[in-house]
C-alpha positions as CSV (number, residue, x, y, z in Angstrom):
1,X,-19.0,-118.7,-135.5
2,X,-18.4,-119.2,-139.2
3,X,-19.0,-122.7,-140.5
4,X,-17.4,-124.6,-143.4
5,X,-18.6,-127.9,-145.1
6,X,-16.0,-130.2,-146.3
7,X,-17.2,-132.7,-149.2
8,X,-14.5,-135.3,-150.0
9,X,-14.0,-138.9,-149.7
10,X,-10.3,-138.5,-149.0
11,X,-10.1,-138.9,-145.2
12,X,-6.5,-137.8,-144.9
13,X,-7.1,-134.6,-146.8
14,X,-10.4,-133.9,-144.9
15,X,-8.6,-134.4,-141.6
16,X,-6.0,-131.9,-142.6
17,X,-8.3,-129.3,-143.7
18,X,-10.7,-129.7,-140.7
19,X,-7.9,-129.2,-138.4
20,X,-6.5,-126.0,-140.2
21,X,-10.1,-124.5,-140.2
22,X,-10.7,-125.3,-136.6
23,X,-7.5,-123.7,-135.6
24,X,-8.6,-120.5,-137.6
25,X,-11.8,-120.5,-135.5
26,X,-14.4,-122.2,-137.9
27,X,-17.0,-125.0,-137.1
28,X,-16.4,-127.7,-139.4
29,X,-18.9,-130.1,-141.0
30,X,-18.0,-133.1,-143.1
31,X,-19.4,-135.5,-145.7
32,X,-17.7,-138.2,-147.7
33,X,-19.9,-138.0,-150.7
34,X,-21.9,-135.3,-152.6
35,X,-25.5,-136.4,-152.0
36,X,-24.9,-136.2,-148.1
37,X,-23.0,-132.9,-148.5
38,X,-25.9,-131.4,-150.4
39,X,-28.3,-132.3,-147.7
40,X,-25.9,-130.9,-145.2
41,X,-25.4,-127.6,-147.1
42,X,-29.2,-127.1,-147.5
43,X,-29.9,-127.5,-143.9
44,X,-27.0,-126.0,-142.2
45,X,-26.3,-123.2,-144.8
46,X,-22.6,-123.1,-144.3
47,X,-20.5,-119.9,-145.1
48,X,-17.9,-121.9,-147.3
49,X,-18.3,-125.3,-149.0
50,X,-15.2,-127.1,-150.2
51,X,-16.4,-129.7,-152.6
52,X,-14.2,-132.1,-154.4
53,X,-14.8,-132.0,-158.2
54,X,-14.9,-135.9,-158.3
55,X,-17.0,-136.3,-155.0
56,X,-19.0,-139.6,-155.4
57,X,-22.7,-139.4,-155.8
58,X,-23.0,-135.7,-156.5
59,X,-19.7,-134.1,-157.9
60,X,-18.5,-130.7,-157.5
61,X,-19.9,-129.6,-160.9
62,X,-23.4,-130.9,-160.3
63,X,-23.4,-129.3,-156.6
64,X,-22.5,-126.0,-158.2
65,X,-25.0,-126.2,-160.9
66,X,-27.8,-127.2,-158.6
67,X,-27.0,-124.7,-155.9
68,X,-26.5,-121.7,-158.3
69,X,-30.0,-122.2,-159.8
70,X,-31.5,-122.0,-156.5
71,X,-29.6,-118.9,-155.1
72,X,-32.4,-118.3,-152.2
73,X,-31.1,-121.6,-150.8
74,X,-27.8,-120.5,-149.7
75,X,-27.5,-116.5,-149.7
76,X,-24.0,-115.8,-149.4
77,X,-22.5,-119.1,-149.2
78,X,-19.0,-119.4,-151.3
79,X,-18.5,-122.7,-153.3
80,X,-14.8,-123.7,-153.8
81,X,-14.3,-126.7,-156.0
82,X,-11.1,-128.7,-155.4
83,X,-9.6,-130.3,-158.5
84,X,-7.3,-133.4,-158.6
85,X,-5.4,-132.6,-161.7
86,X,-5.1,-128.8,-162.1
87,X,-6.1,-128.9,-165.5
88,X,-7.1,-125.4,-166.9
89,X,-10.3,-126.7,-168.4
90,X,-11.5,-127.9,-165.0
91,X,-11.1,-124.4,-163.6
92,X,-12.9,-122.8,-166.5
93,X,-15.8,-125.3,-166.2
94,X,-16.0,-124.8,-162.4
95,X,-16.6,-121.0,-162.8
96,X,-19.1,-121.8,-165.5
97,X,-20.9,-124.2,-163.3
98,X,-21.1,-121.6,-160.5
99,X,-18.1,-122.0,-158.3
100,X,-16.6,-119.0,-156.6
101,X,-12.9,-120.6,-156.7
102,X,-11.1,-123.7,-157.8
103,X,-8.0,-124.8,-156.2
104,X,-5.8,-127.8,-156.8
105,X,-5.1,-130.6,-154.6
106,X,-3.3,-131.5,-152.4
107,X,-4.2,-128.2,-150.5
108,X,-1.6,-126.7,-148.6
109,X,-2.5,-124.8,-145.2
110,X,-1.4,-121.5,-146.9
111,X,-3.6,-122.0,-149.8
112,X,-6.5,-122.5,-147.4
113,X,-5.7,-119.3,-145.3
114,X,-5.9,-117.3,-148.4
115,X,-9.2,-118.4,-149.2
116,X,-10.6,-117.5,-145.7
117,X,-10.1,-113.9,-146.2
118,X,-13.5,-112.9,-147.7
119,X,-15.8,-115.5,-146.2
120,X,-18.8,-114.0,-144.7
121,X,-19.9,-114.9,-141.2
122,X,-22.8,-117.3,-141.0
123,X,-23.7,-119.2,-137.5
124,X,-24.6,-122.9,-137.7
125,X,-25.1,-126.0,-135.7
126,X,-22.7,-129.1,-135.9
127,X,-24.5,-132.3,-136.8
128,X,-23.3,-135.7,-137.8
129,X,-24.7,-137.2,-141.0
130,X,-24.3,-140.8,-142.1
131,X,-23.6,-141.4,-145.8
132,X,-26.8,-141.6,-148.0
133,X,-27.2,-145.3,-149.1
134,X,-26.7,-146.3,-152.6
135,X,-28.0,-148.9,-154.8
136,X,-29.8,-148.5,-158.2
137,X,-30.4,-151.9,-160.0
138,X,-30.8,-150.9,-163.7
139,X,-32.1,-154.3,-165.0
140,X,-32.9,-154.7,-168.7
141,X,-34.1,-157.6,-170.7
142,X,-31.5,-160.2,-171.0
143,X,-30.0,-161.4,-174.2
144,X,-31.3,-164.8,-175.6
145,X,-28.8,-167.8,-174.6
146,X,-28.1,-168.1,-178.3
147,X,-26.5,-164.9,-178.3
148,X,-24.3,-165.5,-175.3
149,X,-24.3,-168.7,-173.6
150,X,-24.4,-168.9,-169.8
151,X,-21.1,-168.7,-168.2
152,X,-19.5,-167.1,-171.3
153,X,-18.1,-163.5,-171.6
154,X,-17.1,-161.8,-174.7
155,X,-15.4,-158.4,-175.1
156,X,-14.9,-157.0,-178.6
157,X,-13.0,-153.9,-179.6
158,X,-15.0,-151.5,-182.1
159,X,-12.9,-148.4,-181.6
160,X,-9.3,-148.1,-179.9
161,X,-8.2,-144.8,-181.1
162,X,-8.0,-141.5,-179.1
163,X,-8.5,-137.8,-179.9
164,X,-9.8,-138.3,-183.6
165,X,-10.3,-140.9,-185.9
166,X,-7.3,-142.0,-188.4
167,X,-8.7,-144.3,-191.0
168,X,-6.1,-145.2,-193.6
169,X,-3.5,-147.6,-194.8
170,X,-1.0,-146.9,-191.9
171,X,-3.8,-147.8,-189.2
172,X,-5.2,-150.9,-191.0
173,X,-4.1,-153.6,-188.5
174,X,-4.9,-151.6,-185.2
175,X,-7.8,-149.5,-186.6
176,X,-8.7,-145.8,-186.6
177,X,-12.1,-145.6,-184.9
178,X,-12.4,-143.6,-181.6
179,X,-13.4,-145.5,-178.5
180,X,-16.0,-148.1,-178.3
181,X,-15.9,-151.6,-176.7
182,X,-18.7,-154.1,-176.7
183,X,-19.2,-156.5,-173.7
184,X,-21.7,-159.4,-173.7
185,X,-21.9,-161.0,-170.3
186,X,-24.5,-162.7,-168.0
187,X,-27.5,-161.9,-170.4
188,X,-26.5,-158.2,-170.9
189,X,-25.3,-156.3,-173.8
190,X,-23.0,-153.4,-172.6
191,X,-21.3,-150.9,-174.8
192,X,-18.5,-148.8,-173.2
193,X,-18.2,-145.3,-174.9
194,X,-19.6,-144.0,-178.2
195,X,-16.8,-142.8,-180.3
196,X,-16.8,-143.5,-184.2
197,X,-16.6,-147.1,-183.3
198,X,-20.0,-147.4,-182.3
199,X,-21.3,-146.9,-186.0
200,X,-19.9,-150.2,-187.2
201,X,-21.2,-151.9,-183.9
202,X,-24.5,-150.5,-184.6
203,X,-24.5,-151.8,-188.1
204,X,-23.4,-155.3,-186.9
205,X,-26.1,-155.4,-184.2
206,X,-28.9,-154.4,-186.6
207,X,-27.9,-157.1,-189.0
208,X,-27.8,-159.8,-186.2
209,X,-31.0,-158.9,-184.5
210,X,-32.9,-157.8,-187.6
211,X,-36.5,-157.3,-186.4
212,X,-35.8,-158.6,-182.8
213,X,-36.3,-156.0,-180.2
214,X,-32.6,-155.4,-178.6
215,X,-32.0,-153.9,-175.4
216,X,-28.4,-152.5,-174.4
217,X,-26.8,-150.3,-171.8
218,X,-24.2,-147.7,-173.0
219,X,-21.9,-146.4,-170.5
220,X,-20.3,-143.0,-171.1
221,X,-17.0,-142.4,-169.4
222,X,-16.9,-138.9,-170.3
223,X,-18.3,-136.4,-172.9
224,X,-15.0,-135.5,-174.8
225,X,-16.0,-135.6,-178.4
226,X,-13.8,-138.8,-179.4
227,X,-16.2,-140.7,-176.8
228,X,-19.5,-139.4,-177.9
229,X,-19.2,-138.4,-181.7
230,X,-20.3,-141.7,-183.1
231,X,-23.7,-141.7,-181.1
232,X,-25.7,-139.8,-183.9
233,X,-24.6,-142.8,-186.3
234,X,-25.7,-145.7,-184.0
235,X,-28.3,-147.6,-186.0
236,X,-30.2,-149.3,-183.3
237,X,-31.0,-145.9,-181.8
238,X,-33.2,-145.5,-185.0
239,X,-35.4,-148.6,-184.3
240,X,-38.5,-148.2,-182.4
241,X,-38.4,-151.7,-181.2
242,X,-35.1,-151.1,-179.3
243,X,-34.5,-150.0,-175.8
244,X,-31.1,-148.0,-175.4
245,X,-30.2,-146.9,-171.9
246,X,-27.3,-144.3,-171.6
247,X,-25.5,-143.9,-168.2
248,X,-22.9,-141.4,-167.5
249,X,-21.3,-138.9,-164.9
250,X,-21.1,-135.5,-166.8
251,X,-22.0,-132.7,-164.4
252,X,-21.0,-129.6,-165.9
253,X,-23.0,-126.9,-167.8
254,X,-26.2,-128.6,-168.8
255,X,-25.2,-132.2,-168.0
256,X,-25.3,-135.3,-169.8
257,X,-28.2,-134.7,-171.9
258,X,-27.0,-131.4,-173.0
259,X,-23.5,-132.7,-174.0
260,X,-25.0,-135.5,-176.1
261,X,-27.9,-133.8,-177.7
262,X,-26.0,-130.6,-178.5
263,X,-23.9,-132.3,-181.1
264,X,-27.3,-133.4,-183.0
265,X,-28.5,-129.8,-183.1
266,X,-28.8,-128.0,-186.5
267,X,-26.5,-127.2,-188.2
268,X,-24.3,-129.8,-186.8
269,X,-26.6,-132.8,-187.7
270,X,-29.9,-133.3,-189.6
271,X,-31.6,-135.4,-187.1
272,X,-32.3,-133.9,-183.5
273,X,-32.1,-136.0,-180.3
274,X,-35.9,-135.8,-179.7
275,X,-36.4,-137.3,-183.2
276,X,-34.8,-140.7,-182.4
277,X,-37.5,-143.4,-182.7
278,X,-36.0,-145.9,-180.2
279,X,-36.9,-145.9,-176.4
280,X,-33.8,-144.1,-175.2
281,X,-33.4,-143.4,-171.5
282,X,-30.6,-141.1,-169.9
283,X,-29.5,-141.1,-166.4
284,X,-26.5,-138.9,-165.0
285,X,-25.4,-141.0,-162.4
286,X,-24.2,-140.1,-159.0
287,X,-23.8,-143.4,-157.2
288,X,-20.3,-144.9,-157.5
289,X,-21.8,-148.5,-157.8
290,X,-24.8,-149.9,-159.4
291,X,-25.9,-153.1,-161.1
292,X,-26.8,-154.1,-164.9
293,X,-28.7,-157.2,-164.4
294,X,-26.4,-159.5,-162.5
295,X,-23.4,-157.6,-163.3
296,X,-22.1,-155.3,-160.6
297,X,-20.6,-152.1,-161.8
298,X,-18.0,-149.9,-160.0
299,X,-16.8,-146.7,-161.1
300,X,-13.6,-144.4,-160.1
301,X,-12.7,-141.0,-161.1
302,X,-9.7,-140.7,-163.4
303,X,-6.9,-138.1,-163.8
304,X,-8.2,-136.4,-166.9
305,X,-9.5,-133.1,-167.8
306,X,-13.0,-132.6,-166.5
307,X,-15.3,-135.3,-165.2
308,X,-13.9,-138.7,-166.5
309,X,-14.7,-142.2,-164.8
310,X,-13.5,-145.8,-165.4
311,X,-15.7,-148.9,-165.0
312,X,-15.0,-152.1,-163.3
313,X,-17.5,-154.6,-164.4
314,X,-17.9,-157.8,-162.1
315,X,-18.9,-160.6,-164.6
316,X,-19.3,-164.2,-164.1
317,X,-16.1,-165.0,-166.0
318,X,-13.9,-162.4,-163.9
319,X,-13.4,-158.4,-163.8
320,X,-13.3,-156.3,-166.8
321,X,-11.7,-153.0,-166.0
322,X,-12.2,-150.0,-168.5
323,X,-10.1,-146.8,-168.1
324,X,-9.9,-145.1,-171.3
325,X,-8.4,-141.8,-170.4
326,X,-6.0,-141.4,-167.4
327,X,-2.5,-140.1,-166.4
328,X,-0.9,-141.9,-163.6
329,X,-0.6,-139.4,-160.8
330,X,2.8,-139.6,-159.5
331,X,4.5,-139.0,-162.6
332,X,2.2,-136.2,-163.6
333,X,2.6,-134.4,-160.2
334,X,6.4,-135.0,-160.2
335,X,6.6,-133.7,-163.7
336,X,4.2,-130.9,-163.5
337,X,4.4,-129.5,-159.9
338,X,7.7,-127.7,-159.1
339,X,6.8,-128.2,-155.3
340,X,7.2,-132.0,-155.9
341,X,10.7,-131.3,-157.2
342,X,11.3,-129.5,-154.3
343,X,10.8,-132.6,-152.2
344,X,7.2,-131.9,-150.9
345,X,6.4,-135.0,-148.9
346,X,2.7,-133.8,-148.6
347,X,2.3,-133.6,-152.4
348,X,4.1,-136.9,-153.3
349,X,2.3,-138.7,-150.6
350,X,-1.1,-137.5,-152.0
351,X,0.0,-138.6,-155.5
352,X,1.0,-142.0,-154.1
353,X,-2.4,-142.5,-152.4
354,X,-4.2,-141.5,-155.6
355,X,-2.5,-144.2,-157.5
356,X,-2.8,-146.7,-154.9
357,X,-6.5,-146.1,-155.2
358,X,-6.3,-146.8,-158.8
359,X,-4.3,-150.0,-158.3
360,X,-7.0,-151.2,-155.7
361,X,-9.7,-150.4,-158.3
362,X,-8.0,-152.5,-161.0
363,X,-6.9,-155.2,-158.6
364,X,-7.3,-158.9,-160.0
365,X,-8.9,-157.7,-163.2
366,X,-9.1,-160.7,-165.7
367,X,-9.1,-158.1,-168.4
368,X,-7.5,-154.4,-168.1
369,X,-8.4,-152.0,-170.9
370,X,-6.3,-148.8,-170.1
371,X,-5.0,-145.7,-171.6
372,X,-1.4,-146.2,-172.7
373,X,-1.1,-143.5,-175.4
374,X,2.6,-142.5,-175.1
375,X,6.0,-143.9,-174.7
376,X,8.2,-142.4,-172.1
377,X,10.0,-139.9,-174.5
378,X,6.7,-138.8,-175.8
379,X,5.3,-138.2,-172.3
380,X,8.0,-135.5,-171.5
381,X,6.2,-133.2,-174.0
382,X,2.7,-134.0,-173.0
383,X,2.7,-134.0,-169.2
384,X,-0.7,-132.7,-168.1
385,X,-2.7,-133.7,-171.1
386,X,-4.3,-136.4,-169.1
387,X,-3.1,-139.5,-170.9
388,X,-0.9,-142.3,-169.7
389,X,2.7,-143.7,-170.6
390,X,3.1,-147.2,-171.2
391,X,5.7,-147.8,-168.6
392,X,3.4,-146.6,-165.9
393,X,0.5,-148.7,-167.2
394,X,2.8,-151.9,-167.2
395,X,3.8,-151.1,-163.7
396,X,0.0,-150.5,-162.5
397,X,-1.2,-153.6,-164.0
398,X,1.6,-155.6,-162.3
399,X,1.1,-154.1,-158.8
400,X,-2.7,-155.0,-159.2
401,X,-2.0,-158.6,-160.3
402,X,-4.1,-158.0,-163.6
403,X,-4.4,-161.2,-165.7
404,X,-4.5,-159.5,-169.4
405,X,-3.4,-156.1,-170.3
406,X,-4.6,-154.1,-173.3
407,X,-3.3,-150.8,-174.3
408,X,-5.9,-148.4,-175.4
409,X,-6.6,-144.9,-176.9
410,X,-4.0,-145.2,-179.3
411,X,-2.4,-141.8,-180.4
412,X,-3.8,-140.6,-183.7
413,X,-0.1,-140.1,-184.8
414,X,1.0,-143.7,-184.2
415,X,0.7,-145.9,-187.2
416,X,1.0,-149.8,-187.1
417,X,4.6,-150.0,-187.0
418,X,4.7,-147.6,-183.9
419,X,2.0,-149.6,-182.2
420,X,4.1,-152.9,-182.7
421,X,7.1,-151.2,-181.2
422,X,5.2,-150.0,-178.0
423,X,3.7,-153.6,-177.5
424,X,7.2,-155.1,-177.8
425,X,8.7,-152.6,-175.4
426,X,5.9,-153.4,-172.8
427,X,6.5,-157.0,-173.2
428,X,10.1,-156.5,-172.7
429,X,9.5,-154.4,-169.7
430,X,7.5,-157.2,-168.0
431,X,10.1,-159.6,-168.9
432,X,12.7,-157.4,-167.4
433,X,10.8,-157.4,-164.2
434,X,10.7,-161.1,-164.1
435,X,6.8,-161.1,-164.6
436,X,4.6,-163.0,-167.3
437,X,1.7,-160.3,-168.0
438,X,0.5,-160.8,-171.3
439,X,0.3,-157.5,-173.1
440,X,-1.5,-156.5,-176.3
441,X,-2.7,-153.4,-178.0
442,X,-6.3,-153.3,-178.6
443,X,-7.2,-153.8,-182.2
444,X,-10.4,-153.2,-184.0
445,X,-12.3,-156.5,-184.4
446,X,-10.2,-158.3,-181.8
447,X,-12.3,-160.3,-179.4
448,X,-11.6,-161.8,-176.0
449,X,-13.5,-164.8,-174.7
450,X,-13.7,-165.5,-171.2
451,X,-15.4,-168.5,-169.4
452,X,-16.7,-168.6,-166.0
453,X,-15.1,-171.3,-163.6
454,X,-18.3,-173.3,-163.2
455,X,-18.9,-173.2,-167.1
456,X,-15.3,-174.5,-167.7
457,X,-15.7,-177.4,-165.4
458,X,-18.8,-178.4,-167.1
């Protein structure tokens, strides 16, 4: 009997796929995350692997890349990557990583049956596998108390723009640098993304710390150029006293290191990655949760081309959620998928579950920094680009009981006047719904100061 392995954390989808496969005469193995799925695959050698592109702790790109470098491990096994968004680049990259096919979720029974026509017969034994435990604590030397007092949390915007930097007189108030946010909390210095905004951040840190060794953690959401292009110009990376740790989830092609270092190769840049004198450590993450000192960090895959994650930082002064590139799923599916227009309850229910998962992730955040690139009119011609609409972002924040909302990833075509109008519309939308959520558009240089409850009492 042929055996299929399903790797997906969505229990409802997994149950449907397993039921259809069994009806077609297949044995079914299941795993809710990638590391466990890989272990099952190497032991059981299934004829078919259906792996979610965004599976936690070993995504579809990573699994393909690993198994295709070791073809003797799974001879004849077909690997099918399942993608949430249906972006063309996901399909192309899946094939480059070694997948045999890439199909879009939710998977209909007819889609699955078409896949089963050319699968070779491989016998196997059904085994139950518990999830592999997580828990990497990535602790660094804490900042001195003079830099960030106990119980205080500071968030500062250094780059707020998306796609490409847009300096000039029309973007002076909101800024033209691409994504970079600094967080100082609980003795840790955390940098979110390395767009062009990381250059002025680096210059500021070099001036502040001078000859004092500095330890910081850089969290990369994804390796699209507007989120990494400032890294070669990050001044602390050129100081041998400093320790810079980079964490991210890129899994396609050559992985995170390849994506970051390739932009520093000749003829693109005069200094190579290996020539950086600071103590740089780079880790391609797999677990969905880890710690930076006392700060617990959770991640979620976002609806954006390729591998893109959002971060949820649990600080002593509240939760900071950072989701710089995301297209809310229900609106995307409804506009982009003709089956949704036809009233497919399966597609719309899947989209609702994905958006609810996002709402649960940002729930009760003290600060939500989220992609709100388009207004409702602009979005109509940009469906499937992987970016959000202000109306949807406000609705998500209200449903999640967010305390403060900051629109992020501003369109390069939006000048200061356009940003003012989008903020005003968002505020009017909140008011029309009878709510009182504070809404701002992120501005370069703006700082958010939070205080832990116990520090406020003191």
